[in-house]
C-alpha atoms as one frame of an Amber mdcrd trajectory, in Angstrom:
protein
   1.515  21.716 -24.445   1.931  25.121 -26.071   5.373  26.680 -25.785   4.606
  29.900 -27.648   6.009  32.903 -25.823   7.967  30.784 -23.339  10.877  32.630
 -21.722  13.401  29.817 -22.104  16.143  31.832 -20.435  14.032  32.126 -17.307
  13.070  28.429 -17.468  16.744  27.534 -17.571  17.662  29.732 -14.599  14.903
  28.230 -12.483  15.667  24.639 -13.492  19.460  24.985 -12.967  18.726  26.193
  -9.421  16.477  23.210  -8.768  19.087  20.787 -10.135  21.856  22.340  -8.034
  19.747  21.813  -4.912  18.858  18.227  -5.862  22.322  17.186  -7.052  23.998
  14.441  -5.045  27.796  14.269  -4.892  29.041  11.426  -7.073  25.767  11.034
  -8.986  26.426  10.547 -12.690  23.717  12.939 -13.907  20.934  14.924 -12.264
  18.291  15.781 -14.877  15.071  17.736 -15.224  12.724  18.583 -18.142  12.351
  22.202 -19.231   8.888  21.981 -20.778   9.520  21.019 -24.402   8.540  17.645
 -25.881  10.026  16.422 -29.171   9.086  13.359 -31.194  11.633  11.196 -29.367
  10.878  12.491 -25.877  11.231  15.443 -23.535  14.134  17.871 -23.720  16.108
  17.763 -20.477  18.952  19.688 -18.918  21.359  18.099 -16.494  24.300  18.557
 -14.135  26.903  15.791 -14.154  29.155  14.614 -11.325  31.710  17.282 -12.243
  29.094  20.053 -12.197  29.155  20.588 -15.975  25.925  21.708 -17.647  24.248
  19.541 -20.308  21.448  20.092 -22.805  19.985  16.644 -23.562  18.004  16.521
 -26.807  16.198  13.184 -27.260  16.775  11.387 -30.572  15.456   8.049 -31.851
  18.891   6.454 -32.317  22.552   7.247 -31.786  23.033   8.619 -35.295  24.289
  11.959 -33.968  27.021  13.857 -35.803  29.332  14.893 -33.007  31.147  18.228
 -32.876  34.204  17.933 -30.629  36.267  20.780 -32.078  35.890  23.142 -29.121
  37.519  22.504 -25.781  34.787  24.120 -23.737  31.429  23.393 -25.429  30.949
  20.190 -27.394  28.179  18.116 -28.976  28.370  14.385 -28.196  26.308  11.241
 -28.374  24.662  10.285 -25.114  22.450   7.521 -23.774  20.676   6.976 -20.464
  18.779   3.870 -19.385  15.395   4.811 -17.916  13.148   2.061 -16.542  14.928
  -0.527 -18.659  14.677   1.507 -21.869  17.651   3.229 -23.493  17.029   6.843
 -24.429  19.540   8.313 -26.875  20.424  11.997 -26.738  22.291  14.664 -28.630
  24.271  15.893 -25.630  25.555  19.495 -25.682  27.912  19.959 -22.731  29.680
  23.014 -21.331  32.911  22.213 -19.482  33.541  25.688 -18.050  31.464  27.211
 -15.257  32.414  30.762 -16.287  30.696  30.208 -19.644  27.384  29.325 -18.000
  25.552  32.506 -19.021  26.731  32.259 -22.617  25.858  28.553 -22.705  22.329
  29.400 -21.554  22.014  31.837 -24.461  22.974  29.060 -26.883  20.607  26.567
 -25.246  17.774  29.106 -25.352  18.275  29.633 -29.073  18.378  25.877 -29.768
  15.237  25.204 -27.763  13.402  28.145 -29.303  14.174  26.910 -32.833  13.052
  23.373 -31.979   9.846  24.679 -30.414   9.085  26.613 -33.606   9.926  24.099
 -36.336  10.401  20.696 -34.648  13.503  20.099 -36.768  16.201  17.474 -36.314
  17.541  18.074 -32.764  21.199  17.246 -33.365  21.440  19.198 -36.626  19.706
  22.205 -35.110  22.161  22.016 -32.234  25.132  21.801 -34.610  24.019  24.837
 -36.622  23.490  27.007 -33.566  26.757  25.878 -31.996  28.639  26.737 -35.177
  27.149  30.222 -35.182  28.212  30.797 -31.570  31.623  29.116 -31.773  33.625
  32.298 -32.243  32.094  33.831 -29.127  32.918  30.746 -27.087  36.508  30.864
 -28.326  36.781  34.500 -27.299  35.273  33.967 -23.845  36.976  30.682 -23.068
  40.520  32.018 -23.456  43.716  30.046 -23.859  45.532  28.084 -21.205  47.971
  30.163 -19.196  51.674  29.260 -19.254  51.286  27.715 -15.807  48.269  25.682
 -16.955  50.172  24.506 -20.033  53.077  23.324 -17.890  50.701  21.607 -15.474
  48.941  19.816 -18.324  52.295  18.790 -19.824  53.190  17.214 -16.473  49.897
  15.326 -16.210  50.173  14.055 -19.793  53.697  12.843 -19.037  52.357  10.751
 -16.172  49.401   9.519 -18.231  51.751   8.418 -21.011  53.721   6.268 -18.558
  50.509   4.764 -17.171  49.337   3.882 -20.680  52.701   2.358 -21.561  52.069
   0.009 -18.652  48.524  -0.752 -19.820  47.128   0.878 -22.970  43.641  -0.412
 -22.117  43.273   1.783 -19.035  40.249   4.078 -19.323  41.507   7.701 -19.248
  38.114   8.933 -18.045  38.440   6.593 -15.043  42.084   7.040 -14.055  42.862
  10.660 -15.078  40.691  12.349 -12.480  42.301  15.787 -12.249  40.171  17.276
 -15.063  37.067  16.088 -13.184  38.061  18.304 -10.239  38.767  15.309  -8.032
  41.316  15.796  -5.214  44.082  13.799  -6.965  45.183  13.883 -10.593  45.297
  10.089 -11.068  43.597   7.213  -9.262  44.117   3.514  -9.859  42.755   0.830
  -7.504  44.078   1.729  -4.029  46.799   4.116  -5.238  46.624   7.783  -6.184
  49.081  10.260  -7.656  49.120  14.038  -7.441  51.261  15.760 -10.092  53.150
  19.043  -9.755  55.564  20.560 -12.272  58.834  22.203 -11.305  61.497  24.149
 -13.152  65.155  23.141 -13.265  65.902  24.205  -9.695  62.648  25.209  -7.957
  61.291  23.183  -5.056  58.082  25.136  -4.291  54.675  23.743  -5.263  51.154
  25.097  -4.865  48.642  22.922  -2.974  44.935  23.466  -3.523  42.604  22.391
  -0.742  42.791  20.113   2.282  42.188  16.952   0.229  44.974  17.262  -2.338
  47.633  15.737  -0.059  45.297  13.404   1.842  45.883   9.720   0.926  42.779
   7.830  -0.261  41.063   5.733   2.452  43.043   2.517   2.813  45.344   3.489
  -0.047  48.624   5.209  -0.900  49.358   8.638  -2.321  52.493   9.658  -4.191
  53.288  13.275  -4.993  54.986  13.204  -8.408  57.264  16.128  -9.211  57.810
  16.622 -12.946  60.896  18.704 -13.691  60.486  20.594 -16.961  63.382  22.355
 -18.665  62.789  24.349 -21.838  64.642  22.955 -24.841  64.118  24.192 -28.400
  64.705  20.659 -29.697  62.308  19.131 -27.197  58.589  18.274 -27.241  55.696
  20.752 -27.385  52.392  20.346 -25.558  50.446  19.603 -28.798  52.991  16.936
 -29.797  52.769  15.268 -26.395  48.964  15.426 -26.439  48.826  13.785 -29.869
  51.281  11.106 -28.762  49.222  10.235 -25.695  45.982  10.144 -27.713  47.613
   7.669 -30.105  49.008   5.555 -27.250  45.610   4.949 -25.642  43.245   2.220
 -26.717  40.501   4.629 -25.605  41.784   7.665 -27.509  38.374   9.344 -27.277
  38.671   9.229 -23.483  41.969  11.131 -23.610  40.397  13.770 -25.875  37.451
  14.097 -23.499  39.695  14.674 -20.478  41.844  17.117 -22.451  38.704  19.112
 -23.242  37.758  19.223 -19.574  41.252  20.540 -18.855  40.639  23.338 -21.368
  42.761  21.976 -24.219  41.613  21.451 -27.805  43.646  20.259 -30.787  42.067
  23.135 -32.718  44.171  25.504 -30.567  47.411  23.551 -31.041  49.212  26.385
 -32.800  48.749  28.549 -29.692  50.838  26.130 -27.643  53.454  25.002 -30.168
  56.227  27.459 -29.250  57.251  26.213 -25.804  59.243  22.975 -25.933  60.642
  20.878 -23.122  63.390  18.314 -22.859  62.728  14.847 -21.479  60.853  15.332
 -18.187  62.458  13.914 -15.060  60.118  12.456 -12.447  60.605  12.367  -8.696
  58.190  10.739  -6.257  57.413  11.647  -2.655  55.384   9.248  -0.528  52.686
  11.222   1.277  52.128   9.732   4.730  51.308  10.933   8.226  54.753  12.534
   8.581  54.576  14.454   5.333  54.275  18.248   5.800  50.742  18.851   4.578
  47.532  20.548   5.618  44.642  18.082   5.611  41.358  17.670   7.435  43.064
  15.091   9.641  45.865  17.494  10.592  43.484  20.204  11.769  42.408  20.301
  15.374  38.885  21.143  14.327  36.863  21.999  11.265  37.436  25.088   9.158
  35.301  28.110  10.026  32.265  28.260   7.761  33.447  31.619   6.400  36.544
  29.974   4.861  35.554  28.489   1.511  38.948  27.327   0.193  42.523  26.726
   1.317  45.569  27.217  -0.876  49.181  27.176   0.273  52.765  26.924  -0.973
  54.875  23.942   0.038  58.664  23.808  -0.182  59.617  20.149  -0.733  63.385
  20.742  -0.650  63.804  18.819   2.622  61.960  15.791   1.188  63.922  15.558
  -2.084  66.896  13.551  -0.711  64.487  10.675   0.087  62.475  10.957  -3.138
  61.921   8.061  -5.518  64.039   8.450  -8.642  62.779   8.632 -12.214  63.039
   4.896 -12.898  61.311   4.028  -9.632  58.411   6.402 -10.318  57.972   5.062
 -13.860  58.027   1.492 -12.544  55.363   2.391  -9.975  53.158   3.954 -12.652
  53.547   0.908 -14.891  52.906  -1.575 -12.083  56.279  -3.270 -12.150  59.404
  -3.420  -9.988  62.258  -1.057 -10.759  65.291  -2.751 -12.277
């Protein structure tokens, strides 16, 4: 099939729309070809369960040189089993929806080069990505102070979970970066994490599912008190420590990237330091003051797309689980 003169940008727009309509919630990957065949198979684009965009370049084996330096757009190895046969891919993924237009420009350039010269897919992808990296860095932006504090809190919880079992899969249990309702899920228990200052008791709740316990399970709202301390730990130091603590260190790096953090930007986040975080735990049950689908008398009007509210937990703090009890819960043991 001739691809000369193909408007790849238009092909991408049309195919993304088709994929968005076909995508099923929870499906690992929804894929479609874009009209270019390489030696190892057809080039595909895909939307994953999180809604991230992928360019899937077929290769004959998994000998793909990965490029994981950017937090927002990365080149990885990928493989999908189709009709009993494993197809390997050079997988270029964009983790930020607001970079979609720029990502399409990069994909268009990669596909156009491959259509012209039929070169090595992964190396072509690497070269184009390198040329565009500075633009991605400028568009992606750095984490805000609030986002840094939130990530510090989640990493604190993840570190305790891994101390209980280093073999836990971060991509399975740390679900916040995947835009799931709760930050951490393990078996029939979930945890939602919020950071607080030394004396504040107000937290922001996003959506009607964030404080809804999982079906047949338990939900604990973990409050992480952070106090700035010049002799304390920075976000990059904590991130590196957690990566080293996990048996699946790559999984931690992958979730960090989805959260918008890259080790390449470590110097941007090295100034703020925090003393040892103190954890408090609130059991979220039917009596807990929360807005959920179950607490509403009916459904939300169709014109309301999202719900966000502030919750003062001061009245619940006297009955909160203490630091040792929360850590014991995270590590699956009894508090002593």
